C-alpha angles and dihedrals in degrees: 000000000000135000116265106164138002091238092055094045092050090049092050090049089054088058094069149000114286134202092259089049092057095038091051094046095041095050099027092230124140093022093305119167136126091261093051096046096047092045088056095049090050091052094241100106124100109269111265113249115233108237131207088247091058095052090042088054091050091048095052102040093091098053093041091048088053090050094053091051093051093044094047093038087230136111121252111213140161092049116190091005120173109226135179129185117271094233102023110046093186090065102087141168138177107221121211089210147320124243108235132184092228140358096264094048120128121234088252090067092055117144089204145306128283128223120190121206133174127197134180123247115278087017113123115229110243096232095174090058090048091049093055093040095053094041090059091047090053087049093054096039094040093236129151100206136036125196113210115198113195117192119196107214127202117250097198132068098334104045094183097047110120108221097184141351124212123193120200127178116217117194124212116276111196096188092056089044090054089056093047091049090050091050093046093050091051090049095049091047088062089049091050090052092047091232132125120230117243117262111283106158139045093255090059088080093074091046091052093047088052094049090047098044093115116075136203112209092191097052118122117256109269118239107231098178087125091059101043093115090054092049090051092049090048091052091051092049092049091057092054095042096078091049092048095047093048092054092046091049090054093047091049092049092053093049095045089051089049092050094044114167093350121095101217142045136177138204130168107300096359142081117200122197128191105196127233109259117254113244113228133172104251123208089259092050089048090054093049093051089049090049091055095037108028085166088076096059118112130201116264134183114271097226096185092055094043094053091051089055112075096209094046092044088054090050091052091050088053091054098043117116131190113264134175124022132303111239119246112210126187120190127182110238115238115236110253 
């Protein structure tokens, strides 16, 4: 099955557990946790923001795939194929490509699957994530080998310039696959019940904040007796947080001053990186572009005028939505 539209692909992904789902949940990377994954499947999670890294990866998939085919003297076919396990249809994966012995080969003749990755310079590759992701893909595709192609991309003047390309072969690990299958089936059982698992990872704080973004000022005070030990621990950690953050800020300032305009430093047993700044169009820059090219301007809501107009102000109120996070505050009660 081949991709047709983003909407159809996203709907298909929601109908099962994918390679990125199990990899995120297994490694805890990219906000992965049972709560986060299930909330996404149920359609109650905060929409995922499309990042520059995501769009960069999509742009470079075609040339990297061509390079892989040339370097391995094989054909890469079935690119961006949607696959699901023959016996377990909720086990799904989108495959970047399949290594084939020749152009006309069928998928049953595959030599292995291909996974394309791009990373910025000075950014370490998350190989634990790649391992879990490709093991799941091999499980779904019934493959024995996965070839991971990691392209290191320039972060400077030429954002799509590939500085280096690393190819690594990962062999099927049935023990790890069994662990991932158990994890996936547990996740899907929550989805089928329409319930969200309890928080279990640091990233779940953002999920809970989004799910609890609405408020009820008339609601009764919640009895938290069962969470008293957690509340006490939070109060203790909060007292230490300022002290720790102050020391970290001082250390960071010292290291940044030592690195200066460079991007990397070393010490026995350590590598310290100071990233390249992300270039963005500022408000001043946008105004200058519009001054030079007024034809690029678009109509926007005049909020000042709208708020001064009672009817318009009411219309704005009707269309407002809760954004950001509500603030949790814990205070120690004073003894009476």
